[in-house]
DRENFIRO-442125 format. One record per residue: residue number from 0; x, z, y of N, C-alpha, C in turn. Coordinates in steps of 0.02 Angstrom, whole numbers, plus 50000, padded with zeros to 5 digits. Atoms other than C-alpha are relative to their C-alpha. Layout:
N
(NUM,(X,Z,Y),(X,Z,Y),(X,Z,Y));
...
//
This chain:
213
(0,(50046,49961,49958),(46232,46418,46075),(50013,50074,49988));
(1,(49983,49930,50007),(46291,46596,46105),(49950,50044,50038));
(2,(50040,49950,49966),(46195,46752,46155),(50048,50046,50037));
(3,(49951,49965,49957),(46285,46836,46301),(49967,50058,50037));
(4,(50023,49941,49963),(46270,47003,46388),(50056,50024,50045));
(5,(49952,49974,49951),(46361,47060,46546),(49971,50062,50033));
(6,(50023,49937,49972),(46348,47239,46609),(50054,50033,50042));
(7,(49954,49957,49962),(46426,47355,46737),(49986,50072,49979));
(8,(50008,49932,50023),(46458,47531,46674),(50054,50044,50032));
(9,(49950,49952,49974),(46553,47688,46726),(50050,50017,49946));
(10,(49951,49978,50049),(46704,47765,46641),(49969,50041,49943));
(11,(50033,49961,50052),(46586,47882,46548),(49941,49963,49969));
(12,(50047,50042,50036),(46478,47737,46490),(49930,49995,50029));
(13,(50067,50003,49970),(46330,47756,46609),(49986,49928,50023));
(14,(50020,50068,49981),(46240,47589,46627),(49940,50001,50047));
(15,(50056,49993,49954),(46085,47652,46719),(50003,50070,50030));
(16,(49995,49934,49969),(46111,47794,46844),(49933,50036,50004));
(17,(50060,49960,49992),(45987,47935,46862),(49981,50002,50074));
(18,(50022,49992,49931),(45892,47979,47020),(49962,49940,50027));
(19,(50038,50059,49977),(45780,47825,47027),(49938,50023,50038));
(20,(50060,49988,49960),(45644,47825,47159),(49969,49933,50018));
(21,(50032,50062,49979),(45521,47698,47228),(50042,49965,50053));
(22,(49958,50029,49947),(45639,47673,47376),(50068,49978,49973));
(23,(49934,50015,50029),(45795,47667,47265),(49992,49992,49924));
(24,(50020,50007,50071),(45735,47596,47097),(50058,49995,49951));
(25,(49943,50006,50045),(45911,47570,47026),(50040,50064,49994));
(26,(49965,49937,50004),(45966,47750,47051),(50050,50010,50055));
(27,(49960,49984,49941),(46072,47839,47178),(50073,49978,49994));
(28,(49930,50019,50009),(46240,47787,47103),(50009,49926,49981));
(29,(49995,50069,50022),(46201,47604,47067),(50055,49962,50037));
(30,(49951,50036,49961),(46312,47542,47208),(50071,50014,49976));
(31,(49934,49985,50027),(46461,47630,47128),(50017,49957,49939));
(32,(49990,50041,50059),(46438,47528,46970),(50012,49927,50017));
(33,(50001,50073,49987),(46415,47357,47051),(50038,49980,50063));
(34,(49970,50016,49935),(46517,47367,47212),(50052,49944,49994));
(35,(49949,50053,50007),(46660,47258,47147),(49967,49933,49987));
(36,(50037,50061,50014),(46539,47129,47077),(49965,49974,50063));
(37,(50037,50020,49941),(46434,47128,47236),(50046,49976,50056));
(38,(49952,50022,49949),(46592,47099,47340),(50028,49930,49987));
(39,(49970,50064,50018),(46635,46936,47251),(49967,49942,50039));
(40,(50026,50059,49967),(46614,46766,47330),(49942,49970,49959));
(41,(50054,50027,50042),(46509,46710,47181),(49935,50037,50010));
(42,(50061,49961,49989),(46385,46852,47203),(49970,49984,50068));
(43,(50025,50012,49932),(46372,46821,47389),(49967,49931,50004));
(44,(50029,50067,49998),(46339,46636,47362),(49937,49995,49957));
(45,(50053,50011,50048),(46227,46644,47209),(49940,50045,50010));
(46,(50054,49951,49994),(46125,46801,47242),(49978,50009,50072));
(47,(50018,49988,49930),(46133,46826,47430),(49993,49936,50041));
(48,(50004,50066,49968),(46139,46639,47473),(50042,49997,50063));
(49,(49952,50000,49944),(46288,46668,47588),(50050,49944,49988));
(50,(49956,50058,50008),(46379,46502,47608),(50061,50003,50046));
(51,(49944,49994,49954),(46512,46569,47727),(50068,49997,49965));
(52,(49936,49998,50036),(46644,46577,47590),(50030,50069,49997));
(53,(49975,49932,50000),(46665,46764,47616),(49994,50030,49930));
(54,(50003,49966,50064),(46696,46878,47467),(50066,49997,49963));
(55,(49937,49998,50038),(46834,46921,47344),(50004,49941,49952));
(56,(49990,50060,50041),(46909,46781,47240),(50048,50013,49942));
(57,(49953,49984,50053),(47015,46873,47111),(49967,50004,49932));
(58,(50023,49992,50069),(46982,46932,46934),(49925,50014,49997));
(59,(50071,49984,50000),(46811,47006,46974),(49957,49937,50012));
(60,(50038,50060,49985),(46753,46841,47046),(50001,49951,49942));
(61,(49997,50045,50059),(46812,46745,46893),(49948,50020,49948));
(62,(50051,49977,50047),(46702,46853,46783),(49930,49990,50028));
(63,(50065,50011,49969),(46558,46841,46907),(49979,49928,49993));
(64,(50015,50071,50007),(46569,46651,46903),(49981,49983,49928));
(65,(50013,50013,50071),(46573,46649,46712),(49931,50027,49980));
(66,(50065,49970,50014),(46415,46756,46713),(49945,49947,50003));
(67,(50052,50050,49990),(46315,46604,46770),(50013,49935,49962));
(68,(49982,50065,50030),(46407,46463,46680),(49968,49990,49932));
(69,(50022,50020,50066),(46325,46374,46535),(49938,50035,49974));
(70,(50059,49963,50021),(46165,46478,46531),(49938,49955,50005));
(71,(50060,50041,50000),(46007,46385,46480),(49935,50039,50003));
(72,(50059,49957,49996),(45886,46532,46472),(50022,50072,50003));
(73,(49984,49929,49991),(45881,46718,46512),(49943,50042,49974));
(74,(50049,49950,50021),(45792,46870,46442),(50011,50063,50040));
(75,(49994,49938,49963),(45756,47024,46547),(49939,50044,49989));
(76,(50055,49953,50005),(45646,47178,46548),(49958,50000,50063));
(77,(50046,49997,49944),(45501,47216,46663),(50032,50033,50061));
(78,(49968,49966,49944),(45609,47332,46768),(50046,49955,50039));
(79,(49955,50045,49965),(45737,47198,46806),(49961,49948,50040));
(80,(50042,50044,49960),(45598,47082,46862),(49973,50038,50061));
(81,(50022,49958,49945),(45538,47227,46969),(49926,50015,50001));
(82,(50071,49986,50002),(45361,47257,46910),(49982,50068,50031));
(83,(50015,49933,49975),(45373,47440,46959),(50001,50004,50075));
(84,(49996,49998,49927),(45405,47396,47141),(49931,49989,50032));
(85,(50067,50014,49974),(45231,47323,47172),(49953,49992,49940));
(86,(50036,50005,50064),(45133,47364,47013),(49930,49973,50005));
(87,(50070,50020,49994),(44961,47322,47082),(49990,49934,50037));
(88,(50005,50063,49962),(45000,47160,47175),(50007,49942,49951));
(89,(49999,50055,50048),(44952,47015,47061),(50034,49937,50026));
(90,(49969,50059,49971),(45026,46889,47181),(50075,50009,50011));
(91,(49929,49987,49987),(45198,46970,47190),(50042,49959,49951));
(92,(49960,50047,50039),(45334,46852,47126),(50069,50026,49981));
(93,(49936,49970,50019),(45474,46975,47088),(50043,50014,50061));
(94,(49960,49980,49941),(45607,47052,47197),(50062,49957,50009));
(95,(49943,50045,49993),(45727,46905,47183),(49991,49950,50057));
(96,(50010,50045,49944),(45651,46814,47332),(49977,49931,49979));
(97,(50024,50068,50012),(45606,46630,47346),(50052,49956,49965));
(98,(49948,50038,50035),(45771,46572,47270),(50036,50046,49950));
(99,(49966,49958,50051),(45808,46678,47115),(50063,49967,49975));
(100,(49935,50029,50016),(45988,46655,47058),(50005,49968,49931));
(101,(49994,50019,50071),(45946,46607,46878),(50000,49924,49990));
(102,(50003,50073,50003),(45899,46422,46900),(49990,49975,49928));
(103,(50013,50015,50071),(45837,46419,46719),(49938,50040,49980));
(104,(50056,49959,50024),(45690,46485,46616),(50021,50072,49989));
(105,(49988,49929,50009),(45680,46675,46615),(49941,50031,49964));
(106,(50052,49965,50037),(45581,46774,46486),(50000,50073,50021));
(107,(50007,49931,49980),(45518,46940,46553),(49961,50037,49946));
(108,(50033,49962,50053),(45477,47065,46415),(49957,50055,50030));
(109,(50047,49955,49968),(45321,47157,46470),(49933,49996,49966));
(110,(50068,50002,50027),(45147,47204,46415),(49949,49975,50052));
(111,(50044,50027,49949),(45075,47138,46578),(49986,49926,49986));
(112,(50019,50070,50011),(44979,46976,46559),(50001,49964,50067));
(113,(49995,50039,49937),(45029,46852,46695),(50017,49928,49982));
(114,(49979,50069,50011),(45041,46663,46704),(50072,49990,50023));
(115,(49931,50013,49979),(45216,46589,46723),(50005,49989,50076));
(116,(49985,50011,49929),(45294,46583,46897),(50058,49952,50005));
(117,(49948,50051,49994),(45397,46431,46946),(50026,49997,50071));
(118,(49966,50006,49935),(45522,46409,47088),(50033,49932,50004));
(119,(49974,50067,49989),(45592,46251,47165),(50070,49991,49973));
(120,(49930,50007,50022),(45771,46289,47109),(50008,49999,49924));
(121,(49997,50004,50073),(45726,46280,46923),(49987,50066,49965));
(122,(50018,49936,50031),(45692,46465,46893),(49926,50000,49981));
(123,(50070,49994,50023),(45535,46493,46791),(49994,50064,49960));
(124,(50012,49937,50034),(45477,46667,46742),(49941,49993,49952));
(125,(50052,50000,50050),(45377,46678,46581),(49995,50070,49972));
(126,(50011,49929,50016),(45300,46845,46529),(49976,50006,49928));
(127,(50013,49994,50071),(45300,46898,46346),(49996,50074,49979));
(128,(50003,49935,50032),(45247,47052,46248),(50024,49991,49929));
(129,(49971,50013,50065),(45365,47037,46101),(50066,50037,49992));
(130,(49937,49966,50014),(45523,47105,46020),(50060,49956,50009));
(131,(49939,50038,49988),(45705,47050,46030),(50005,49935,49960));
(132,(49991,50061,50041),(45705,46927,45884),(49953,49944,50022));
(133,(50048,50051,49980),(45547,46838,45940),(50016,49972,50069));
(134,(49980,50022,49933),(45604,46832,46121),(50060,49953,49997));
(135,(49940,50042,50006),(45772,46760,46069),(49982,49932,49972));
(136,(50021,50065,50028),(45688,46625,45964),(49969,49956,50054));
(137,(50031,50037,49946),(45584,46573,46115),(50053,49978,50051));
(138,(49948,50017,49952),(45736,46578,46231),(50043,49943,49975));
(139,(49960,50055,50028),(45834,46465,46114),(49963,49934,50005));
(140,(50039,50061,49991),(45693,46339,46120),(50007,49974,50071));
(141,(49998,50019,49929),(45700,46340,46310),(50070,49981,50023));
(142,(49932,50008,49976),(45890,46340,46324),(50028,49930,49989));
(143,(49978,50069,50010),(45911,46163,46260),(50072,49994,49975));
(144,(49932,50001,50027),(46072,46201,46165),(50051,50038,50040));
(145,(49955,49959,49960),(46150,46304,46305),(49995,50073,49979));
(146,(50000,49929,50018),(46185,46491,46298),(49938,50036,50024));
(147,(50052,49955,49979),(46055,46627,46310),(50032,50064,50026));
(148,(49972,49939,49971),(46095,46774,46424),(49948,50055,49997));
(149,(50042,49940,49996),(46022,46948,46404),(50016,50033,50067));
(150,(49986,49978,49932),(46005,47000,46584),(49992,50075,50011));
(151,(50012,49929,49990),(45950,47181,46561),(49925,50013,50010));
(152,(49959,49943,49985),(45897,47311,46604),(50031,50034,49940));
(153,(49962,49962,50049),(45979,47447,46505),(49965,50003,49933));
(154,(50036,49995,50063),(45843,47467,46374),(50000,49935,49961));
(155,(49998,50065,50032),(45834,47282,46337),(50070,49985,49972));
(156,(49931,50012,50022),(46024,47270,46326),(50015,50040,49937));
(157,(49986,49958,50058),(46034,47415,46203),(49961,49976,49939));
(158,(50040,50025,50056),(45893,47343,46096),(50033,49939,49968));
(159,(49969,50060,50027),(45983,47176,46077),(50066,50017,49966));
(160,(49938,49979,50032),(46149,47261,46039),(49986,50035,49933));
(161,(50016,49963,50061),(46070,47377,45911),(49976,49953,49945));
(162,(50025,50048,50049),(45988,47227,45826),(50054,49951,49978));
(163,(49946,50044,50019),(46157,47139,45813),(49991,49928,50023));
(164,(50017,50068,49978),(46097,46989,45914),(50047,49973,50054));
(165,(49957,50021,49945),(46236,46981,46045),(50066,49973,49974));
(166,(49937,50031,50021),(46381,46861,46017),(50058,50017,50045));
(167,(49946,49985,49952),(46478,46904,46174),(49975,50053,50049));
(168,(50016,49945,49954),(46470,47069,46268),(50058,50009,50047));
(169,(49949,49986,49949),(46566,47089,46431),(49976,50060,50041));
(170,(50015,49943,49958),(46570,47257,46519),(50054,50006,50054));
(171,(49955,49984,49945),(46647,47286,46690),(49999,50075,50011));
(172,(49999,49927,49998),(46701,47468,46685),(50027,50023,50068));
(173,(49980,49977,49934),(46703,47539,46861),(50038,50066,49994));
(174,(49959,49939,50005),(46834,47677,46891),(49966,50060,50032));
(175,(50037,49942,49975),(46703,47811,46924),(49969,50037,49941));
(176,(50034,49958,50049),(46630,47955,46823),(49935,50024,50031));
(177,(50065,49982,49972),(46444,47978,46851),(49972,50065,49971));
(178,(50020,49936,50029),(46410,48119,46729),(49927,50006,49980));
(179,(50070,49998,50018),(46226,48079,46710),(49971,49930,50005));
(180,(50031,50066,50002),(46113,47932,46675),(49997,49975,49928));
(181,(50005,50030,50067),(46078,47818,46527),(50066,49968,49982));
(182,(49936,50026,50022),(46237,47782,46430),(49991,49942,49952));
(183,(50006,50060,50040),(46265,47614,46348),(50015,50014,49926));
(184,(49972,49998,50067),(46360,47670,46193),(49964,50048,49952));
(185,(50033,49952,50044),(46246,47808,46126),(49965,49964,49942));
(186,(50030,50027,50062),(46192,47769,45946),(50024,49930,49984));
(187,(49971,50066,50016),(46301,47612,45945),(50070,50010,49970));
(188,(49936,49983,50031),(46442,47689,45843),(50030,49939,49964));
(189,(49961,50054,50031),(46576,47564,45786),(49972,49931,50017));
(190,(50024,50065,49977),(46496,47424,45885),(50056,49948,49999));
(191,(49944,50047,49995),(46670,47348,45900),(50016,49964,49934));
(192,(49987,50032,50065),(46674,47307,45714),(49964,49933,49998));
(193,(50029,50067,50001),(46645,47121,45692),(50013,49960,50063));
(194,(49983,50034,49937),(46707,47079,45867),(50076,50000,50009));
(195,(49932,49997,49972),(46875,47031,45940),(49994,50029,50070));
(196,(50007,49964,49936),(46903,47145,46090),(50062,49987,50043));
(197,(49946,50011,49952),(47007,47099,46243),(49982,50036,50065));
(198,(50013,49966,49936),(47028,47182,46413),(50046,49972,50054));
(199,(49962,50024,49941),(47090,47139,46587),(49982,50044,50059));
(200,(50011,49957,49942),(47111,47246,46743),(49999,49957,50063));
(201,(50007,50037,49937),(47051,47175,46909),(50034,50037,50057));
(202,(49969,49970,49940),(47124,47206,47081),(49960,50060,50025));
(203,(50043,49946,49977),(46977,47321,47117),(50008,50064,49959));
(204,(49995,49944,50046),(47023,47436,46972),(49949,49997,49944));
(205,(50048,50009,50053),(46876,47377,46867),(50035,49971,49938));
(206,(49973,50023,50063),(46923,47353,46684),(49947,49956,49966));
(207,(50047,50047,50033),(46840,47199,46607),(50016,49999,49926));
(208,(49992,49999,50073),(46817,47222,46419),(49950,49951,49970));
(209,(50042,50051,50031),(46750,47079,46314),(50001,50008,49925));
(210,(50010,49999,50072),(46682,47091,46137),(49974,49931,49981));
(211,(50020,50067,50017),(46672,46917,46060),(50004,49990,49924));
(212,(49999,50015,50072),(46626,46862,45884),(50048,49944,49986));
//
């Protein structure tokens, strides 16, 4: 049972762009980070529910497919669930629609008290006010021996990395320089120690770097 984390970052290490607004909650440069991933056939099928077969099928798609394989539970922050989009609507079920792509239990780290939300495709959101170690213990219970994925956002990802809880980190480094935003590597000096590091360049120019114990 491994703990996995997949992220898209810029050449200068930005994982969360600046310029977030209510209309553009992921920041003005988010599309530059995820464009290659969003173009893959796996993303189109799994997230957009596009069954046309359209989308790229090269190296980026191979990593996109692996993102979902073998995951028994997920951990994410309140921002990734989208609490800030409709903060006062108690009936809102997240911005992933009626068929969230996770198809497994998802722990949302938040101080908001809400009952679990279940979807027909196996996705179940459970809301917890706890830290990384406690959340991971609960996720392992739910995962049934499969892997646990840390879905994000940036703050949650950095917390799990800083705590040394991630067994496999994959970053897709987009060939862009953003110059501003939250950087992944700050205060994570020598993170590579204790990992085997490999890299692969995709047709899109994205460099896929994997840190594996």
